[in-house]
N, C-alpha and C positions, 0 to 999 in steps of 0.2 A: 579493499574488499568490495566496496561499492562498484568500482570500475570493473573488477572481474565479473561481478554479477551482471552488470549491464552488457558486457561483451558476450557473456554466456547466453543471456536472453536473446541477443541479436543472432548469435550462432544458431540457437534452437529454432528461432522464428524463420530464418532464411532457409535452414535445412528442411523445415516442414514445407515452406513455400515451394522450394525447388523440387520437392518430391512430386509435385503436381505438374511440373513443367515438361517432363521428358516425353518425347515421342518415340515411336517404336524403335527397338534395337536394330531390327533389320533395315529400317529406313536410314538410321545413322550409318550403318556399315556400308550401305550402297553408295551414298553420296560422299562421305568422308574419304573412303578408299580411293576415289577417283581424283582427289586433289593432288596437285603437283608436290606440295610440301607437307611435311609431317608436323603435327602440333606437339609441342613440348608439354610433358605432363607437369601438373602443379596441384597443390591441394585445392579442394573445391571451394573453400571459404574465400579464396582470392578472387573469385568471380564476383562476389557481391559485397566484399568489405575491402577498404583501402588498407595499405600497410599502416602500421601503428605510427601515430604522431609522437611528438616529444613527451607527451604524457602517457603514452601507451594506448590511447583511444583509437579505434578503427572506425572510420566513417562509412555508413552504408552507401553503396553505389546504385545507380539506376539499373534495374533489371527488367526484362519483359514482365508485364503485370497482368495481361489479359490471358489468363490461364486457358480459357475455353478456345482461344484462337490458335493454340498449338495444333489442334486437329483440323484447322481450317485449311483448305487447299490454297496453294500459292495463287491460283487464278482469281481468287476472290478479294485480293488486296485492293484498297481504294485507288492508289496511284498506279499509273501505267508502268512507271519504272521506279524501283526503290532508290531512295536517296542515301548516299554515303557521306556522313558529316566528318570532316577532318579538322583537327585543331591546329594551333600555331606553336610558336617557339616557347619552350619552357611551360607549356600548358598541358591540358589533358582533355579527354572527351567530355568531362563535366561542364566545360565552357558552353556547351550547346543545350544544357538542361532546361534553362528558362524558356527558350524558344520551343523546344520539342515538347515540353510539358504543356505549353500553351496550345500547340498543334494537337496534342492528344485530347485536350479538353474541348477545343473549338471544333475540330473536325472528326474526332474519333480515330485519329491516326494510331497505328500500332507500332510500337518499338520492337525491333527485331533482335537487339542484343549488341554486344561490344566485341570487337575483334582486336586483341592486344598483340603488340610486337615490341620486343626488346631489340633495339638497333645497335647496341654495342655489346652483344652477347658474349664475345670473347674476353671482355674486360680490359682490352688493350686499346687505348685511344690513340696510340702513336702510329697505328697502321689501320687500314680500312679495306673492306671488301663488301660485296653484295651477295655473298653466299648465305644459304639458309641452313639452320640446324636440320639434320645432325652432321653436316659436313664439318670436318675438323677446322677449328679456328673460325667458324662462321660468325659473322657480325649480326646476323638477323635470326631471331627465333620467333616463330609463330606460336601464340598461346590462344587456342580456341577455348571457349567457355565450356569445358568438358566436365560433366558431373562424375561423381564417384562410380555410378553404374555404367559409365561409358557413353551415355547420351550427351548431346550437345545442346547447350542453352541458347539456341538461335532459332527464331521463329521464321519458318519458311513463307508465312503469309504476311509478313510485315511491310510497312511503308517506308521505314528508314532504319539505318544501322549506324553504329559509331565505329570509327577507326581511332585507336588510342596508342600513342607512343610512350606515354609516361609509365614505363614498365621496368621492373627490376630484373636482375639476373635470374631470380627464382620465380618470375611470373607475377610478383606482387605489383599492385597498382598504386601509383602516387607514392613511391618510396621517398623517405626523407634523404637529403644529401648526406646525412650522417650515418645512414643505413649501410651496412656492409654489402648489400645487394644493389645499391644505387649505381646506375651505369651511365648517367647523362643521356639516356635514350631519347628524351624529347629535345635534345640539343644535338642530335646526330646529323650527319650529312644529308642533304636533300636527295642525293643519288640513292641513298638507302631508303629514304622515305618513299621515293617513287617505286621502288621494288615492293615495298609493303602495300602501296596502293594497288599495284598489279595483283598481288596475291589476294588482297581483300576482295577485289572485284571478282576474281575467280571463285572465291568462297561463296559470294552472294549469288552469282549466276548459277553455280552448281546447286546451291541450296534452294533457290526460288524457281528455277526454270525460266527466269526472265531473260530477254535477249540483250538488255542494256541496263545501265545504272545512270543516275545523276550524281555528279560530284559537287559538293558544296564545301569549300575550304576557307577557313578564317586565317588571315595573316600568312604565315609560312605554309599552312595547309593548302593554300592556293598554288604555291610554287611546287609543292609535292605532287599536286594533281597535274600541273603542266609538265613536270619532269616525266611523268608517265606518258602523257599524251604526245609529247614532242620527241619521244624516243621510240620509234616503231619496234626496235629490238626488245622493248619491254612490254609490248602488247600481248594479247592472249595467244594461245597455241594456234588458233586459226588465222593469225596475222591481222586481226581486227582489234580495235581498242574497246568496243562495246560501251561507249559513253554517249549518252543522248544530249547531255548538256553539262557545261562547267559554269559554276557560279563562284566567284571569289569575293570576299569581303575584307577590306583592309589589307589586302595582300601587297607586299612590296615588289611589284613586278620590275621596277627599276632599281630595287635595292633600298636599303636603309642604313644610314650611318649613325642612327640613334644608338647611344651608349649610356649605360648606367654608371660608369666610372666607379667611384668609391662605394656606390650602392649595389654593385653587382652581387656581392656576397649576401646582401640583405634580400634581394628579389630572387636570388637563386640562379641567375644567368652567368655562365662562365664565358667571358668575352674571348677566351682562347679556344672555344668549342668549334667543332666542324660547322654547326649551323650558323653561328655568328659570322664565321669566315665566308660562308656561302651567301649570306644576306647583304654583305657589304656592296654598296655602289662603288666605293673606292676605299683605299686603305689610307689611314690617317697620315702616317709619316712618309710613305713612299709615293702616295698620290696616284698610283696606277689603278686602272679599272678593276672592279671585282671580278675574279676569274670565273666564278660559277655563272654569273649572269651575262658577262660580256666577253669571256674567253681569254686565252693567253696561256703562258707557260706556268706549270706548277713549280714554282721556285720561291723560296722565302729567304730574303737577305735584307740588307739595309735599303736597297733600291727596289725591291719587289715584295709585294704582299706583306709589307711592314705596317702593322696597325698600332703597334705600341713599342716603346723602348723598354718595357718592363716584362713582357711576356711574348711568347710565340704561339701560333696556333698549334693545336694538338698534332696536326699533320696538314699537308697541303695536297693530299690525294683527292682532288675534286671529284673525279669520276669513279673513285673507290674501286680501282682495278688492282690494288695491291702494290702499286709502284708510283713514285713521284717523278716529275720531270716531263710529263706529257704536255703537248700543246693542245689544250682542250677547246672545244667549241662551246660558247656560252649559250645558256638557255634562250636568250633573246636573239641569238643568231640562228636558231633552228626553226624549221618550218612548222607552222601550226596546222593540224588537220582541219579541213573545212567542212567535214560531214557531221558536225555537231553544232549545237547552239551555244553561244557565249553570253555571259552577263557579268558585270562587276558592280560592287557596292563600294562607294567611296565615302569615307568619313571626313568631316571638316569641322574643326573647333572654331567657334566664332572669333573673327579677327586674325585668323591664321590661314595658312595654306597646307594644313596637316591635320591628322586625327590625333596628334600628340606623339605619334611614333612614326607613322608613314606619311609622306607628303601626298597631296592630292594628285600630283603629276605621276608619282611612282605607283599609286594605287589604281590609276586609270589604265586598264589593260589595253585600251585602244592605242596607247602610245607605244606599245611593244608588240602588237600583232602585225603580221605581214598581210596587209589587205589585198595584195596581189592574188591571194588564194580565195578571194570572194567570201571571206568569213563574215557571218552575220553577228552583230554585236549590239548589246544594250548596256547602258550604265545608269546607275541610280545613286542618289546622294542622301546621306544622313548628316544633318546639321545639328550641332550640339554646343552647349556651353560647358561641357565637362572639363575639369582641370587636368593638367599634366597628361599622362597617358591613358586616362580613363575613357577618353573618346574612342580610342582604339579598342579597348577591352569591351566596351558596351555595344559594339557593332553586332555581336552574335545575338543580342537580345532584341533587335529591331524587327518586330514581326511584320510591319508594313513593308519595309524594304526587302526582307527575306522572302516574302511571298511575291513581291515584284520579280525578284531574281528567279524564282521557281516557275515563272510564267511559261506556258507551253509555247513553242515556236509559232510564229505567224508566217512562215515560209513553207510552201508545199514540199520543197526539197528536203526539209528537216522535219517533216511531219512525224509525230509519234505513232508507232505501230500499235494498233489495237486488235484484239481478237474478238471473234463473234461469241455471243452468248455470255459475255462478262460485263459487269457493271463497273464503271470507272467514275471517279470524282475529280473535278478540276475547278478552276477559278477564273473569274473575270477580274483582272488586276489593272491598276492604273499604269499607263505606259510612261516611258521616260519623258523628260521635259521636251516639249516640241512635238509630242504625239498628237494624234487627231481626235483623242477622246474616245476611241473605240479599241477594244481588245479583240484580236482575232486568234483563235486557237485552232491549230490544224492537226488532223490525224489522218492516217491511211489504214485501209483494211482490205482484206482479200476475200473474195467469194469464189467458191469452186463449183457452184451449181447455178443454172439459169432458173431463177424462181423469185418469189416474193420474200422480202426481208422486212422485219419490223424495227423501226427506230423508236426507242423509248427515251424520254427525257424528263428529268425531275428538276425543275427550275424553282428554287426556293428564294430567289432574290427579289428585290423590289423593282427590277428592270426587265423589259422584254428581251428575250434571247432569240436572235436570228440564227437559222441553221441551214446549211447547204450540203448537198452531196454532189460531187463532181466526178466525172470519169477521168481516165488517165490523161486525156487531152485537155482537161480543165473545162469541159462543157458542163454547165449546170444542169443536173437531172432532177434535183429537188431543191425548192426554195420555200421555206416555211418559217413561221415565227411561233415562239412559245411565250405565252403571257406570263407576267410576273406571278409568283406563288402558285404556279401550275405544277402539281406533283404527279399528274397522271397523263401527260401528253404522250401520244403514240401515233405513228403513221406508217403505212406500208409503201414499199416501192419495189418494182420488179427490176432485178439486176441480172445481167449476163455474167458468166464467170470472168474474173479479172480483178484488177486492183482499182480501188476508188479512194477518193478523199472525202473526209467529213470535216466541215468547218463550222465553228461557232463564232458569232459576232455579238458583242455586248457593249453597251455604253458603260464607261468606267467612272468611278468617283473614289473618294478617299476611303470609303468603307465597302466597296463592292467585293473585295477579296474575302470578306467575312462570311459571305453567303455562297457556298459552292454550288455548282450544278453537277448532276450525275446523269449518266447516259449509258445506253447499251444498244447494240445492233444484234438482232436475234434471228436465227434460222428457224424454218419450220421444223416440227418434230421429226418428220420423215427424213429430212436432210441430215439432222443431227444423228439419227440412227445409222444412216448410211456411212457416215464418216467416223463414228466413234471408235469402231474396232479395227480400222484399217491400219495395219502396222507396216511401215516401210522406212527404209533408210538409204542413204547414198554412200558409196565408197569408190575411190577415195574422196574425201571432202575436207579440205580444199582439193581441187583437181586441176591438172594441167591441160589435158587433152581429152581423155575419155573418163566418163563417170558411169558407174553401174548401179542399178536399182536392186536392192535386196528386199524381197517381200514374198509372202506366201501366195500372193495373187499376181497374175500377169496384167500389167496396165496396157491400155490400148493407145492412148495419146499422151503427149507431154506438151505443156505450154510454159514458156519461160518469160518472166517479167523482170524488168530492171527496177532500180530503187524508187523511181517516180511513177511506177505502175504501167509503163509502156510494154506492150507485148513485143518481144523481139524474136521469138521463135515459136513455131507450132509444128509438130511432126507426129507421125504414126510410129508406134513402137512395135518391134517384132519380138520373137521369143528370147532374143539375146538380152533384152531389157537394158540397153545401154544407150548413151548419148555421146555424140562427138562434139566437143567444145572448141575445136580448133579455130572456128571463125568467130568465137565470142571473146569480147574484150575482158580483161581482168576486172573483177568486181564482185559484189554480193547480189544474188538474184533470188527470186522466188520461183520454184518449179512446182507446177500443178500437174499431178498424174491422175489419169482418169480411166475408169472402166465404164460400162453402161449403167452400173448401179452404185458406184462409189467413187470417191475422189480423195486425194491426199495432197496437202501443200507442204513443201519442204524448202528449207533454206539451202542454197547452193553457192559455194564460193569458188570462183575461177581465179587461179593464180595468174 
């Protein structure tokens, strides 16, 4: 009776809480209807309570708790790009709670909500596919946090979101292995996890209006992120991955042969699962290389993919295309995209070369990245005396290293895009071993009018913050310093239309990440008025040769800028309002359209 009363109280409490969370029904319909995949229905209580444990108790889950922020516009979130946290093998999104709760308290970050996926939705582990519900026999089902009134419990103004695979057939979260709805979803193939990453990115970009996300994966979550990034066929509909940075912590990039043996049933890991199959560096009895990471033929017999004399893997369909026997290309044989920043966090238990589960060599992403593609990379270490596998599990709780990993790139080519008239928060973080004691954070922004712009900086740290504005040719136009604890610094600079870089330079120490700085670049009021109501779009986009401008007004000129802010084309427009792209290389560009009184900046993709 006491247990029933406790659960009833929780149900009433969360029902009351969630009634405050919904945003407008029309808003929900607009953005959810545009998504590629359909969310499977489930009872509302599964959004905020786990499945029942062996005693019948259901544990409360983390839900967005800043009610007033549901009405906050996406443009006012603190971080430039939202973070998507991804958990590891036989785990769930709660593994990130200690770190994100700390971020909420330390920086005022806003949690956006949890996106759930069941990755063995057809209930048949002997076959695999990457199809989504409602396709027949689909392995993947998306469960958005949909309330009974049809609204979605995802905050469009948030700084971070969770991706969760520990989901039952009925959309329940953290189901027990004895539950009839348990599906081994958090032990599913990494190929399926990569598809869920793709889908979650689409949900977040559509919800927030942001152009990119930051992926932060623990253990196998790092491989799920790489599965998405290193398979262009899994990228978004416009052919781009939309990832600004990948951070992995304790991820077995070179695989892991760690096994629980007789303890498997105790810890809940099925060593015949798809995930364990994919994580193997090599197979115990046959000795051949792990197929998912290093490639080879999908075949299981005494001499191939033989990990045990007592069990077989559920299936050997590595690429989850519905058939076995393919000669697959391993993850570490595929090319890494170079237009994003990379970092990895490596755990090491004292006296060993491992975090207790993953070796330091395997966790070091630099050992498995193709540096021929000029990839920029940083690695950070967490040293611990934790016993057994606890060194691996405690990696998600390391605030210092996590903030190091989240550091903004210090290369102009990877600069984060910032918008005018928006305030952002970032951090001066200690650099990897061998660094020069300074942290450089690089951003880029676009101005569409020739006039004065105001740079505002709030530096609450105990160190001086140096600031630079550079043009697209890296000529320094502004060089200034902001004193420690100066919360009202501002300066004006005249800029012609075009793309520019903003760089902050700060001296680092072990605690500098605790005091963030915030900044904004603001237009004059008249310029804001001229641009606010200008409606325009491009079609087709992406385009092959010709692109057309759709707008109620006729633009007079067009300026095209590449990813590092260089102007590569300027031309006059006639009444046809079209541009010929035949002489333009494939890539992503910024197009500035102008009249005498207004301007509009649009993103253009040339195939």
